[in-house]
C-alpha positions as CSV (number, residue, x, y, z in Angstrom):
1,M,0.0,0.1,-0.1
2,S,1.5,3.3,-1.0
3,D,1.7,6.4,1.1
4,L,-0.8,8.2,-1.2
5,E,-3.4,5.2,-0.7
6,V,-2.9,5.7,3.0
7,V,-3.7,9.4,2.9
8,F,-6.7,8.8,0.5
9,R,-8.1,6.1,2.8
10,I,-7.7,8.4,5.8
11,L,-9.2,11.5,4.2
12,A,-12.1,9.3,2.6
13,A,-13.0,8.1,6.3
14,A,-12.9,11.6,7.7
15,A,-15.3,12.8,4.8
16,V,-17.8,9.7,5.4
17,G,-17.6,10.4,9.1
18,F,-18.3,14.0,8.7
19,L,-21.3,13.3,6.4
20,I,-22.8,11.0,9.0
21,G,-22.2,13.5,11.7
22,L,-23.9,16.2,9.6
23,E,-27.0,13.8,9.1
24,R,-27.1,13.2,12.8
25,S,-26.8,16.9,13.8
26,R,-29.6,17.7,11.4
27,R,-31.7,15.2,13.5
28,I,-30.7,17.1,16.5
29,R,-28.5,14.3,18.1
30,F,-26.0,14.7,20.8
31,V,-23.0,13.6,18.8
32,G,-22.0,15.8,15.9
33,A,-20.0,15.9,12.6
34,R,-16.7,16.7,14.2
35,T,-16.9,13.7,16.5
36,F,-17.8,11.2,13.8
37,A,-15.2,12.6,11.6
38,L,-12.6,12.1,14.4
39,I,-13.9,8.6,15.2
40,A,-13.7,7.6,11.4
41,T,-10.3,9.0,11.0
42,V,-8.8,7.1,14.0
43,G,-10.6,4.0,12.9
44,A,-9.0,4.3,9.4
45,M,-5.6,5.0,10.9
46,A,-5.9,1.9,13.1
47,G,-6.8,-0.2,10.1
48,V,-3.8,1.3,8.1
49,V,-1.4,0.6,10.9
50,A,-2.7,-3.0,11.2
51,M,-2.4,-3.6,7.6
52,R,1.2,-2.2,7.6
53,L,2.2,-4.4,10.6
54,H,1.0,-7.6,9.1
55,S,1.4,-6.9,5.4
56,E,4.0,-9.6,5.0
57,D,1.8,-12.2,6.6
58,A,-1.2,-11.3,4.5
59,R,0.7,-11.7,1.3
60,V,1.9,-15.1,2.3
61,I,-1.6,-16.3,3.3
62,S,-3.4,-14.8,0.3
63,T,-0.9,-16.6,-2.1
64,A,-1.0,-20.0,-0.3
65,W,-4.6,-20.1,0.7
66,P,-6.5,-21.2,-2.5
67,S,-3.9,-23.5,-4.1
68,T,-2.7,-25.4,-1.1
69,W,-5.7,-26.1,1.2
70,G,-7.4,-29.5,0.5
71,V,-4.7,-30.8,-1.8
72,P,-2.7,-33.8,-0.4
73,R,1.1,-33.5,-0.2
74,R,3.1,-35.9,-2.4
């Protein structure tokens, strides 16, 4: 995952969270747009960190999964 993709994901999460917050604030709810944007941004950052920490493991699993499971070894 490139740095540009990371920035895009975090900004997209903030924008979606902000839109959800705007909709809730229109209905006079307690939590507003800034709070939802902050929560969505932190969630996206946590997801990016988790993917970066486990990226090598994920590649090994994704390349080995369909071809080796259920096939007997010779």
